[in-house]
C-alpha positions as CSV (number, residue, x, y, z in Angstrom):
1,M,14.8,117.6,9.7
2,S,11.5,116.0,10.7
3,G,12.8,112.4,10.1
4,G,9.2,111.4,9.3
5,L,8.0,111.7,12.9
6,Q,4.2,112.1,13.3
7,A,2.0,113.3,16.1
8,A,1.3,110.5,18.5
9,G,-2.3,109.5,19.1
10,R,-4.1,109.2,22.5
11,R,-4.4,105.4,22.7
12,S,-1.0,104.8,24.1
13,L,1.4,107.7,23.9
14,V,4.5,105.9,25.1
15,D,3.9,102.8,22.9
16,T,3.3,105.0,19.9
17,A,6.5,107.0,20.7
18,I,8.5,103.8,21.1
19,E,7.3,102.4,17.8
20,Q,8.0,105.7,15.9
21,L,11.5,105.9,17.3
22,R,12.1,102.3,16.5
23,E,11.0,102.8,12.9
24,Q,13.3,105.8,12.6
25,L,16.3,103.8,13.9
26,A,15.5,100.8,11.7
27,G,15.2,103.2,8.7
28,G,18.6,104.7,9.3
29,V,17.4,108.2,10.0
30,W,20.0,108.3,12.7
31,P,23.0,106.2,11.9
32,V,24.8,104.0,14.5
33,G,27.0,106.2,16.7
34,S,25.1,109.4,16.0
35,R,23.3,111.5,18.6
36,I,19.5,111.6,18.4
37,P,17.6,114.8,18.8
38,T,17.0,116.1,22.4
39,E,13.9,115.2,24.4
40,H,12.5,118.7,23.8
41,E,13.0,118.4,20.0
42,L,11.4,114.9,19.8
43,A,8.5,116.0,22.0
44,E,7.7,118.8,19.7
45,R,7.9,116.7,16.6
46,M,5.7,113.9,18.0
47,R,3.5,116.4,19.9
48,V,3.8,114.6,23.2
49,G,5.2,115.5,26.6
50,R,8.8,115.2,27.4
51,N,8.0,112.6,30.0
52,T,6.5,110.4,27.3
53,V,9.7,110.8,25.2
54,R,11.9,110.2,28.2
55,E,10.1,106.9,28.9
56,A,10.2,105.8,25.3
57,I,14.0,106.5,25.2
58,R,14.4,104.6,28.5
59,V,12.7,101.5,27.0
60,L,15.0,101.6,23.9
61,V,18.1,102.1,26.0
62,H,17.1,99.0,27.9
63,A,16.5,97.2,24.6
64,G,20.0,98.0,23.6
65,M,19.1,100.2,20.6
66,L,20.2,103.5,22.3
67,V,22.8,104.5,24.9
68,S,22.6,107.5,27.2
69,R,25.8,109.4,28.0
70,Q,25.5,111.9,30.9
71,G,26.3,115.4,29.7
72,E,26.5,114.3,26.0
73,G,23.0,113.1,25.1
74,T,21.6,109.8,23.7
75,F,23.3,107.9,20.9
76,V,22.4,105.1,18.6
77,R,23.9,101.8,19.6
78,S,22.0,99.5,17.2
79,T,19.4,99.9,14.4
80,S,18.1,96.4,15.1
81,D,15.9,95.5,18.1
82,P,17.4,92.5,19.9
83,A,13.8,91.4,21.0
84,S,12.9,91.1,17.3
85,V,16.0,89.0,16.7
86,L,15.0,86.7,19.5
87,R,11.4,86.4,18.2
88,G,12.9,85.5,14.8
89,V,15.0,82.8,16.4
90,Q,12.0,81.4,18.3
91,R,10.1,81.2,15.0
92,S,12.9,79.3,13.3
93,G,12.7,75.6,12.5
94,I,14.6,72.9,14.2
95,R,17.2,72.6,11.4
96,D,17.9,76.4,11.5
97,V,18.3,76.3,15.3
98,L,20.7,73.4,15.2
99,E,22.8,75.0,12.4
100,V,23.2,78.2,14.4
101,R,23.9,76.1,17.5
102,A,26.6,74.3,15.6
103,A,28.2,77.5,14.5
104,L,28.3,78.9,18.0
105,E,29.5,75.7,19.7
106,T,32.1,75.0,17.1
107,E,33.8,78.3,17.6
108,G,33.3,78.0,21.3
109,S,35.0,74.6,21.3
110,R,38.0,75.9,19.4
111,L,38.5,78.8,21.8
112,A,37.9,76.5,24.8
113,A,40.8,74.3,23.7
114,L,43.0,77.3,23.9
115,R,41.6,79.0,27.0
116,H,40.0,76.3,29.3
117,T,40.9,75.9,32.9
118,P,40.9,72.7,35.0
119,E,37.6,73.9,36.6
120,D,36.0,74.2,33.1
121,I,36.9,70.6,32.4
122,R,35.5,69.5,35.7
123,R,32.2,71.2,34.9
124,M,31.9,69.5,31.6
125,R,32.7,66.0,33.0
126,A,30.3,66.6,35.9
127,A,27.4,67.4,33.5
128,L,28.2,64.3,31.5
129,A,28.2,62.2,34.6
130,R,24.7,63.4,35.5
131,E,23.4,62.8,32.0
132,A,24.9,59.3,31.9
133,E,23.3,58.6,35.3
134,V,19.9,59.5,33.9
135,F,20.4,57.2,30.9
136,A,21.5,54.4,33.2
137,T,18.7,54.6,35.7
138,H,15.8,55.6,33.3
139,P,16.6,53.9,29.9
140,E,13.0,54.3,28.6
141,R,12.6,56.7,25.7
142,A,10.2,59.1,27.5
143,S,12.8,59.8,30.2
144,R,15.2,61.2,27.7
145,E,13.6,64.6,28.2
146,A,15.1,64.5,31.7
147,T,18.6,64.6,30.1
148,V,18.0,67.8,28.2
149,E,18.9,70.1,31.1
150,H,22.1,68.2,31.8
151,D,23.0,68.2,28.1
152,L,22.4,71.9,27.8
153,E,24.4,72.4,31.0
154,F,27.3,70.5,29.3
155,H,27.2,72.6,26.1
156,T,26.9,75.8,28.0
157,A,30.0,74.8,30.0
158,V,31.9,74.2,26.7
159,V,31.0,77.7,25.4
160,E,31.8,79.4,28.7
161,A,35.2,77.6,28.7
162,A,36.0,79.9,25.7
163,H,36.1,82.8,28.2
164,N,34.6,85.2,25.7
165,P,31.9,87.2,27.4
166,A,30.3,88.2,24.1
167,L,30.1,84.7,22.9
168,T,28.7,83.5,26.2
169,E,26.0,86.2,26.2
170,V,24.9,85.4,22.7
171,Y,24.7,81.7,23.6
172,R,22.7,82.4,26.7
173,Y,20.4,84.6,24.6
174,F,20.0,81.7,22.2
175,S,19.8,78.9,24.8
176,A,16.0,79.2,25.3
177,S,15.5,78.2,21.7
178,V,18.2,75.5,22.0
179,R,16.3,74.0,25.0
180,E,13.0,74.1,23.2
181,T,14.5,72.5,20.1
182,M,16.3,69.8,22.0
183,T,13.1,68.9,24.0
184,S,11.2,68.7,20.7
185,A,13.9,66.6,19.1
186,F,14.3,64.1,22.0
187,G,10.5,63.7,22.0
188,D,10.5,62.5,18.4
189,H,11.0,58.8,18.1
190,E,13.0,59.2,14.8
191,M,15.7,61.3,16.4
192,P,18.9,59.6,17.4
193,E,19.7,59.1,21.1
194,A,22.4,61.4,22.6
195,V,25.7,59.5,22.8
196,V,27.7,60.3,25.9
197,A,30.8,58.9,24.3
198,T,30.7,61.5,21.6
199,H,30.4,64.2,24.2
200,E,33.4,62.7,26.1
201,A,35.4,62.9,22.9
202,L,34.8,66.6,22.8
203,V,35.9,67.1,26.4
204,D,39.1,65.1,25.6
205,A,39.8,67.2,22.5
206,I,39.3,70.5,24.5
207,E,41.5,69.2,27.3
208,S,44.2,68.3,24.7
209,G,44.6,72.0,23.8
210,D,44.2,71.3,20.1
211,P,41.7,73.7,18.6
212,D,41.4,71.8,15.3
213,R,40.7,68.5,17.1
214,A,38.1,70.3,19.3
215,E,36.4,71.8,16.2
216,T,36.3,68.3,14.6
217,A,34.8,66.7,17.7
218,S,32.2,69.5,18.1
219,R,31.1,69.1,14.5
220,A,30.9,65.3,14.9
221,L,28.8,65.7,18.0
222,L,26.1,67.7,16.2
223,A,26.3,66.0,12.8
224,E,24.0,63.1,13.7
225,P,21.0,65.2,15.0
226,I,21.4,67.6,12.1
227,A,21.4,64.7,9.6
228,A,18.3,63.2,11.3
229,V,16.5,66.5,11.0
230,E,17.3,66.6,7.3
231,Q,15.8,63.1,6.9
232,L,12.7,64.0,8.9
233,L,12.1,67.2,6.8
234,A,12.6,65.3,3.6
235,A,10.1,62.7,4.7
236,I,7.6,65.4,5.6
237,A,8.1,67.1,2.2
238,A,7.6,63.7,0.4
239,R,4.2,63.2,2.1
240,K,2.9,66.5,0.9
């Protein structure tokens, strides 16, 4: 089975090998959980050295698409490249990012209500206190960008209070786009100001231990910016 592999050119042997292997994975030539051919077999099919194949595999292992098991071989972990997923997120619009953020944080809030510790609650309230201080000492509109880091610190503390490592990692992976989106939003004069009281209501709901109340509070917190984005997008569309 050739799997559609072709001889790699001279311009960049490793890059070419990586791209060909990535295409084979995305095309389902080797299903998730299956073992890929040996370095020797792959080197013969692509007509490159085994060192080139070894480096290409190392890159795809680091990317999370492959996993090496000593004494067993290399197996397919995922047919999707996480880097491509991140690039897709970064190209998404503000509404898309806020909707995904709402999904992650709503579930995080539900779990946080069930699993939080006293230290988790202290972290949330400390982040809110720092954000409130910025609002109190620098009320001008331009200074609101200074609150972005404290606001993201708060939301990250909420998600981490769920004590779900997978959810935390996904949120951290996503947080760069969240930060960029929030900065963009706070810089737009038509966006609503962040309301510390709404954030405090979420902390109270989580501390109460009621997951339904926490979910409701989380949705309420993000409802206003999402609605504002909808209005902005509608206004832009009307001007076209």
